[in-house]
C-alpha positions in Angstrom: -43.4 -3.3 -13.5 -40.1 -2.2 -14.9 -39.7 0.6 -12.3 -40.8 -1.6 -9.5 -38.2 -4.2 -10.4 -35.7 -1.4 -10.6 -36.4 -0.1 -7.2 -36.3 -3.6 -5.8 -32.8 -4.2 -7.3 -31.6 -0.8 -5.9 -33.1 -1.5 -2.4 -31.6 -5.0 -2.3 -28.2 -3.6 -3.4 -28.1 -1.0 -0.7 -29.2 -3.6 2.0 -26.3 -5.7 1.1 -24.2 -2.5 1.1 -25.4 -1.8 4.7 -24.6 -5.3 5.7 -21.0 -4.9 4.3 -20.8 -1.6 6.2 -21.6 -3.4 9.5 -19.0 -6.2 8.5 -16.3 -3.5 7.9 -17.2 -1.8 11.3 -16.3 -5.0 13.2 -13.5 -6.0 10.8 -11.5 -2.8 10.8 -11.0 -2.9 14.7 -10.1 -6.6 14.4 -7.5 -5.7 11.7 -6.2 -2.8 13.7 -5.7 -5.1 16.8 -3.9 -7.7 14.6 -1.5 -5.1 13.3 -0.9 -3.6 16.7 -0.2 -7.1 18.1 2.3 -7.8 15.2 4.2 -4.5 15.9 4.2 -5.3 19.8 5.5 -9.0 19.1 8.0 -7.5 16.7 9.3 -5.1 19.3 9.1 -7.8 21.9 11.6 -9.8 20.0 14.3 -7.1 20.8 13.7 -7.4 24.7 13.9 -11.2 24.9 17.1 -13.0 25.7 16.8 -16.2 23.6 20.6 -16.7 24.1 21.0 -17.8 27.7 23.5 -19.2 30.1 23.6 -23.0 30.4 24.9 -24.9 33.5 26.9 -27.9 33.5 25.1 -30.6 35.5 27.3 -33.0 37.6 26.2 -36.4 36.9 28.6 -37.9 39.3 30.7 -36.7 42.1 33.2 -38.7 44.4 35.7 -37.8 47.2 39.1 -39.1 46.6 40.4 -40.6 49.9 44.2 -40.5 51.0 44.4 -44.2 49.9 43.1 -43.5 46.4 39.7 -44.9 47.0 36.6 -43.2 45.8 33.6 -42.5 47.9 30.5 -41.2 46.2 29.5 -37.7 47.3 26.4 -35.6 47.0 25.5 -32.1 47.7 22.7 -30.2 46.2 23.3 -26.7 47.7 25.8 -24.4 46.2 27.8 -22.3 48.8 30.7 -19.9 48.7 31.6 -20.6 52.3 32.0 -24.2 53.6 33.9 -26.3 56.2 34.4 -29.1 53.7 38.1 -30.4 52.9 39.8 -33.0 50.8 40.0 -33.9 47.2 37.0 -34.2 45.0 36.2 -35.1 41.3 33.0 -34.0 39.4 31.9 -35.4 36.1 29.4 -34.1 33.7 28.7 -33.4 30.1 28.4 -30.4 27.7 25.0 -29.5 26.4 24.3 -30.4 22.8 24.4 -27.8 19.9 26.5 -25.2 21.7 27.3 -22.0 20.0 30.6 -20.4 20.3 31.4 -19.1 23.8 33.4 -20.0 27.0 33.1 -21.9 30.0 33.1 -19.8 33.4 33.7 -21.1 36.8 35.2 -19.7 40.1 38.8 -20.9 41.2 39.5 -19.1 44.5 40.2 -21.3 47.4 41.0 -24.5 45.5 43.7 -26.2 43.4 41.7 -27.5 40.3 42.1 -29.3 36.9 39.5 -29.2 34.3 39.6 -31.9 31.5 37.4 -32.2 28.2 37.2 -35.6 26.7 40.2 -36.8 28.7 42.3 -33.8 27.7 43.5 -31.4 30.3 42.5 -27.9 29.2 42.8 -25.8 32.4 44.8 -26.1 35.6 45.2 -23.5 38.5 45.8 -23.0 42.3 44.3 -19.9 43.9 44.0 -18.6 47.3 41.8 -15.5 48.1 43.3 -12.3 48.8 42.9 -10.9 52.4 39.4 -9.2 53.0 38.6 -9.7 49.3 34.7 -10.0 48.8 34.9 -11.5 45.2 36.3 -14.6 43.8 38.7 -15.1 41.1 37.2 -16.7 37.9 38.4 -18.5 34.9 37.2 -18.4 31.3 37.8 -21.4 28.8 37.0 -20.6 25.2 34.9 -23.2 23.3 34.2 -23.4 19.6 30.7 -23.8 18.4 29.5 -27.4 18.5 31.8 -28.5 21.0 30.6 -31.8 22.9 32.0 -34.3 25.2 32.6 -35.2 28.9 33.8 -32.6 31.4 35.7 -33.6 34.4 37.0 -31.3 37.2 39.3 -32.5 40.0 39.9 -30.0 42.9 41.7 -29.9 46.2 40.2 -27.6 48.7 42.8 -25.0 49.9 40.5 -22.6 51.7 37.0 -23.6 52.3 35.9 -20.2 53.7 36.0 -18.5 50.3 35.4 -21.0 47.6 32.4 -22.0 45.4 31.4 -25.6 46.2 30.4 -27.7 44.4 32.1 -25.9 41.5 29.7 -24.0 39.4 30.7 -24.3 35.8 28.5 -22.7 33.2 28.5 -22.0 29.5 28.4 -18.3 28.4 27.5 -17.8 24.8 29.5 -15.1 22.8 27.7 -11.7 23.1 25.4 -12.6 26.0 26.5 -9.7 28.0 25.6 -7.4 25.1 22.2 -9.1 24.4 21.3 -8.8 28.1 22.4 -5.0 28.1 20.3 -4.3 24.9 17.3 -6.3 26.1 17.1 -4.6 29.4 17.6 -1.2 28.0 15.0 -1.9 25.3 12.4 -3.0 28.0 12.6 0.5 29.3 13.3 2.4 26.1 10.3 1.0 24.0 7.5 1.9 26.5 9.2 5.3 27.1 9.4 5.9 23.3 5.7 5.1 22.9 4.9 7.4 25.9 7.1 10.1 24.2 5.0 9.9 21.0 1.8 10.2 22.9 3.3 13.1 24.8 4.2 15.1 21.5 0.7 14.1 20.0 -1.2 15.5 23.0 1.0 18.6 23.0 0.2 19.1 19.5 -3.6 18.6 20.0 -3.5 21.1 22.8 -1.9 23.8 20.8 -4.0 23.1 17.7 -7.0 23.6 20.0 -5.5 26.9 21.3 -5.1 28.1 17.7 -8.7 27.6 17.0 -9.8 29.3 20.3 -11.2 25.9 21.7 -8.6 25.1 24.3 -9.0 21.8 26.1 -7.3 22.3 29.7 -7.9 18.8 30.6 -5.0 17.8 28.2 -2.6 19.4 30.7 -3.3 16.5 33.0 -2.8 14.0 30.3 0.5 15.7 29.1 1.8 15.5 32.8 0.9 11.7 32.9 2.7 11.1 29.6 5.8 13.0 30.8 5.8 10.9 33.9 5.8 7.7 32.1 8.6 8.9 29.8 11.0 10.0 32.7 10.4 7.7 35.7 10.9 4.2 34.0 14.0 5.5 32.2 15.4 7.1 35.3 14.9 3.9 37.3 16.6 1.7 34.8 19.2 3.7 33.3 19.2 7.2 34.9 22.5 6.7 36.9 24.4 6.1 33.5 23.1 9.2 31.5 21.9 11.8 34.1 23.2 13.7 36.9 22.8 11.9 40.2 20.4 14.7 41.7 18.3 14.6 38.5 18.2 10.8 38.5 17.4 10.5 42.1 14.3 12.9 41.7 12.8 11.3 38.5 13.3 7.8 40.0 11.5 8.7 43.1 8.4 6.6 43.8 6.5 9.9 44.2 6.7 10.5 40.3 4.9 7.3 39.7 2.2 8.2 42.2 1.8 11.7 40.5 1.5 10.3 37.1 -1.5 8.0 38.3 -3.0 11.1 39.9 -2.7 13.2 36.8 -4.4 10.4 34.6 -7.1 10.1 37.3 -7.7 13.9 37.1 -7.9 13.9 33.3 -10.6 11.0 33.5 -12.5 13.2 36.1 -12.2 16.3 33.9 -13.6 14.1 30.9 -17.0 13.4 32.0 -18.5 13.5 28.4 -20.6 10.5 27.7 -19.1 10.1 24.1 -15.5 9.9 25.8 -16.5 7.1 28.2 -18.3 5.3 25.3 -15.0 5.1 23.4 -13.1 4.1 26.5 -15.4 1.3 27.1 -15.3 0.1 23.5 -11.5 0.2 23.6 -11.4 -1.5 27.0 -13.4 -4.3 25.7 -11.4 -4.8 22.5 -8.1 -4.7 24.5 -9.4 -7.2 27.1 -10.5 -9.4 24.3 -6.9 -9.1 22.7 -5.2 -9.9 26.1 -7.5 -12.9 26.7 -6.8 -14.3 23.1 -3.1 -13.8 23.6 -3.1 -15.4 27.1 -4.9 -18.5 25.6 -2.6 -18.9 22.7 0.4 -18.5 25.2 -1.1 -21.2 27.3 -1.3 -23.5 24.4 2.2 -22.4 23.2 5.3 -21.1 24.7 3.6 -20.0 28.0 5.9 -16.9 28.1 3.0 -14.3 27.9 0.7 -16.2 30.3 3.5 -16.7 32.8 4.3 -13.0 32.7 0.7 -12.1 33.3 0.2 -14.7 36.1 3.5 -13.5 37.8 2.5 -9.9 37.7 -1.0 -10.4 39.2 0.3 -12.8 41.8 3.0 -10.6 43.0 0.5 -7.7 43.3 -2.1 -9.9 45.0 0.1 -11.9 47.4 3.1 -9.6 48.1 1.3 -6.3 47.7 3.8 -5.0 45.2 1.7 -3.6 42.4 4.1 -1.0 40.9 4.7 -3.1 37.8 0.9 -3.8 37.3 0.0 -0.1 37.9 2.8 0.9 35.4 1.3 -1.0 32.5 -2.2 0.0 33.3 -1.3 3.5 33.4 0.6 3.1 30.1 -2.3 1.5 28.3 -4.8 4.0 29.7 -2.6 6.9 28.7 -2.2 5.5 25.0 -6.1 4.9 24.9 -6.9 8.6 26.2 -4.4 10.0 23.7 -6.0 8.1 20.7 -9.4 9.1 21.8 -8.4 12.7 22.1 -6.8 12.7 18.6 -9.9 11.0 17.2 -12.1 13.7 18.8 -10.0 16.4 17.5 -10.0 15.0 13.9 -13.9 14.4 14.3 -14.2 18.0 15.4 -12.4 19.4 12.4 -14.3 17.2 10.1 -17.6 18.2 11.5 -16.5 21.8 11.3 -15.7 21.5 7.7 -19.0 19.8 7.0 -20.8 22.7 8.8 -19.0 25.2 6.6 -19.8 23.3 3.4 -23.5 23.0 4.7 -23.5 26.6 5.4 -22.3 27.3 1.8 -24.9 25.2 0.4 -27.7 26.9 2.5 -26.4 30.2 1.3 -26.4 29.0 -2.3 -30.0 27.9 -1.7 -31.0 31.2 -0.3 -29.2 33.0 -3.1 -31.0 30.9 -5.6 -34.4 31.6 -4.0 -33.7 35.4 -4.1 -32.7 35.2 -7.7 -35.8 33.1 -8.6 -37.9 35.7 -6.7 -36.3 38.5 -8.6 -36.7 36.7 -11.9 -40.3 36.2 -11.0 -40.8 39.9 -10.2 -39.1 40.8 -13.5 -41.2 38.4 -15.4 -44.3 39.6 -13.7 -43.5 43.3 -14.7 -42.9 42.1 -18.3 -46.2 40.3 -18.2 -48.1 43.1 -16.9 -46.6 45.4 -19.6 -47.4 42.8 -22.3 -50.8 42.3 -21.0 -51.5 46.0 -21.2 -50.5 46.0 -24.9 -52.7 42.9 -25.5 -55.8 44.3 -23.8 -55.3 47.5 -26.0 -55.1 45.2 -29.0 -58.0 43.1 -27.9 -60.1 46.4 -27.3 -59.1 47.7 -30.8 -60.1 44.4 -32.5 -63.4 44.2 -30.6 -64.3 47.7 -31.7 -63.4 47.0 -35.3 -65.5 43.8 -35.1 -62.5 41.6 -36.3 -63.5 38.5 -34.1 -61.3 36.0 -36.0 -58.1 38.1 -35.1 -59.4 38.4 -31.7 -59.9 34.7 -31.2 -56.4 34.1 -32.5 -54.8 36.5 -30.1 -56.7 34.9 -27.1 -55.5 31.4 -28.2 -51.8 32.6 -28.2 -52.3 34.2 -24.8 -53.8 30.9 -23.4 -50.9 28.9 -24.8 -48.3 31.3 -23.3 -50.0 31.0 -20.0 -49.8 27.1 -20.1 -46.1 27.3 -20.9 -45.4 29.6 -17.9 -47.1 27.5 -15.4 -44.8 25.6 -13.2 -45.0 21.8 -13.0 -46.0 20.2 -9.7 -43.9 17.2 -9.2 -44.7 16.0 -5.6 -46.5 16.6 -2.5 -43.3 16.9 -0.5 -42.6 20.8 -0.5 -38.7 20.6 -0.3 -38.3 18.0 -3.1 -40.9 19.8 -5.2 -39.1 23.1 -4.9 -35.8 21.5 -5.7 -37.2 19.9 -8.7 -38.9 23.0 -9.9 -35.5 25.0 -9.6 -33.7 22.2 -11.6 -36.3 22.3 -14.2 -35.8 26.0 -14.6 -32.0 25.6 -14.9 -32.3 22.7 -17.2 -34.7 24.9 -19.5 -32.1 27.6 -19.5 -29.5 25.0 -20.5 -31.6 23.6 -23.4 -31.9 20.3 -21.7 -34.8 17.9 -21.6 -35.9 17.4 -18.0 -38.1 14.5 -17.0 -38.8 14.0 -13.3 -41.0 11.8 -11.4 -41.3 11.8 -7.7 -43.7 9.8 -5.5 -42.8 11.0 -2.0 -45.1 11.8 0.8 -45.6 15.3 2.0 -44.0 14.4 5.6 -40.6 12.7 5.3 -38.6 12.0 8.4 -35.3 13.3 6.8 -34.2 16.9 7.5 -34.6 19.3 4.6 -31.0 20.2 4.9 -29.9 16.6 4.1 -32.5 16.5 1.2 -31.0 19.7 -0.3 -27.4 18.5 0.0 -28.1 15.4 -1.6 -30.7 16.4 -4.5 -29.3 19.9 -5.3 -25.8 18.6 -5.6 -27.1 15.6 -7.7 -29.2 17.8 -10.1 -26.7 20.8 -10.4 -24.0 18.2 -11.4 -26.4 16.8 -13.9 -27.2 20.2 -15.5 -23.5 21.1 -15.6 -22.8 17.9 -17.2 -25.3 18.6 -19.8 -24.1 22.0 -20.6 -20.8 20.5 -21.7 -22.5 18.6 -24.6 -22.4 20.7 -27.8 -25.5 19.2 -29.5 -28.7 20.6 -27.4 -30.7 17.6 -28.9 -28.4 15.1 -26.9 -28.9 16.9 -23.6 -31.3 15.1 -21.1 -32.0 14.7 -17.4 -34.0 11.8 -16.1 -34.8 11.8 -12.4 -36.7 9.2 -10.3 -37.5 9.5 -6.6 -39.8 7.3 -4.5 -40.3 5.4 -1.2 -40.1 1.5 -1.2 -39.7 -1.0 1.8 -38.7 1.8 4.2 -36.1 3.4 1.7 -36.2 6.5 -0.1 -34.7 5.6 -3.5 -33.2 8.3 -5.6 -31.8 7.9 -9.1 -30.5 10.7 -11.6 -29.4 9.7 -15.1 -28.2 12.4 -17.4 -26.1 12.7 -20.7 -22.5 13.7 -20.6 -19.4 14.2 -22.6 -17.5 11.1 -21.3 -14.9 13.2 -19.8 -14.1 11.4 -16.4 -11.5 12.5 -13.9 -10.5 10.0 -11.2 -7.7 9.8 -8.4 -5.4 6.9 -8.0 -8.1 5.0 -5.7 -10.7 5.5 -8.5 -12.6 8.3 -6.7 -14.2 10.9 -9.0 -12.6 14.1 -8.9 -14.1 17.5 -10.2 -13.3 18.6 -13.7 -13.6 22.3 -12.8 -10.4 24.4 -13.1 -10.4 25.5 -9.4 -10.6 22.1 -7.9 -9.7 23.5 -4.5 -13.0 25.0 -4.0 -15.0 22.4 -6.0 -15.4 18.8 -5.8 -17.1 18.7 -2.3 -20.6 17.8 -4.0 -19.9 14.0 -4.3 -18.2 13.9 -1.0 -21.3 15.6 0.6 -23.7 13.3 -1.3 -21.7 10.2 -0.1 -21.7 11.5 3.5 -25.4 11.8 3.4 -25.9 8.4 2.0 -23.5 6.9 4.7 -25.5 8.7 7.3 -28.6 6.8 6.3 -27.0 3.4 6.1 -26.2 3.5 2.3 -23.6 4.2 -0.4 -23.7 6.5 -3.3 -23.5 4.3 -6.5 -21.9 6.1 -9.7 -22.0 4.3 -12.9 -21.7 5.4 -16.5 -23.5 2.7 -18.8 -22.6 2.2 -22.4 -25.5 4.2 -23.8 -23.6 7.5 -23.2 -25.3 8.4 -19.9 -24.1 9.1 -16.4 -26.1 7.7 -13.5 -26.2 8.3 -9.8 -28.2 6.4 -7.4 -28.8 5.7 -3.7 -31.4 4.3 -1.3 -31.6 6.1 2.1 -32.9 4.2 5.0 -35.7 6.2 6.2 -35.7 6.9 9.9 -38.6 5.6 12.1 -38.8 8.8 14.0 -38.1 12.5 12.6 -34.5 13.7 13.3 
């Protein structure tokens, strides 16, 4: 009853662990998307011009006649060439909560006076230069918080080159710098992301060559990333920093087309099912993130949703899809880079696991050879000893000393019982592992108690069982060897099937010396920790493969316990 309750608790524990694993499988991508969105939002702050120019709205406008009378006047269309003449007065108010800055307006072709709160702050008379295509402007500095009524009176001197009605606007200090940096960042940030992707892909490409596994499809992805770096920067800022010939080539629309073609070529070359599976998953998560951002934008400032609507409507109605294609290409390049990097890391991890598994298999083979050699030596010794015992029995029989003869036969029977190996379970692999562990425990003067109720056919590969159980029992034997008093050494092993799980528990004595890293993970206590310490990682990997975890505890009774519950596959692997 006690063992059944114990197995039930273990199975329940690992069922909950499996549930938590599924939760984290969904939670981690969500957290990643939130962090990515936070980074994008932070960088976006450096591309938005929150400080903008504000226009002075004329609340009233009149024409002053020659007799001094005033006639209301209205004109909603601004023009820099008009046939109007006469004297006009415009009245408006400064916007509230202005920062420090200046008023800017055109003065060509008019004699004008500007007043603020009844105080004249500017007066000029200006005629345009012959064949001049630009108009003269005036700037009136204002302190932060300035408010009041603005009145402009003007006489038309040359209506062919003047702004009418006067276009007075407030320019905050530093607006030109903000605009310059924001526009530069809009091109630089995506180009920087593409540059990081470019370097990562190049690094992956050369690493694969070093390990003699070149992936030539990465050259197409490298070309796509290079196009994303150069084209947008050349279009926005190439004329300022590059020779004209280079800027002209990089800014040519053909570069954008070649970038898209290179990316399409990469997708064609990567027809692996695993790649498209990951691409589909990332596409789904990205679409969900954009949809959530769109909904929040609609409910909030509407900036992101307006940008999406404008980009799509421009592509649909005007046929101009370059901006939309640029961002789709950028996203796809980033995703393909991430998948390639993940695939490379996964390949290295798989290769390391294969090396470790091969080492374990070699150890198992070596142990088997050593066991066979020991058996052969023991057999030779037994045959030699049997020859002497038969000679002794023949001598006692001839002498008629039947009491001594009976005593010698009893000793031989007891010796035979001690040398007979214990049969633990019908499962050949687990039985062989336990028999080997029993021999090692006996050599280490350690009490070994094992119970295994496992069917002969178990749909778990022998290799995985060996990795889990051999590491577990070898660690237990090594831990017991460190205890000075042989009477305190023990190993208690339990293994069985329950409710679709293979439950495994190994409890052993230990010296209390526990080495952990900063994260609380156990580390090897062997001197050469560079070549040791993989056992726990391998066992944890096997447990994770079968939807479980490796539970390691050290109760207060001076024992050390490792347990897990592997979900038994429905079909053999």
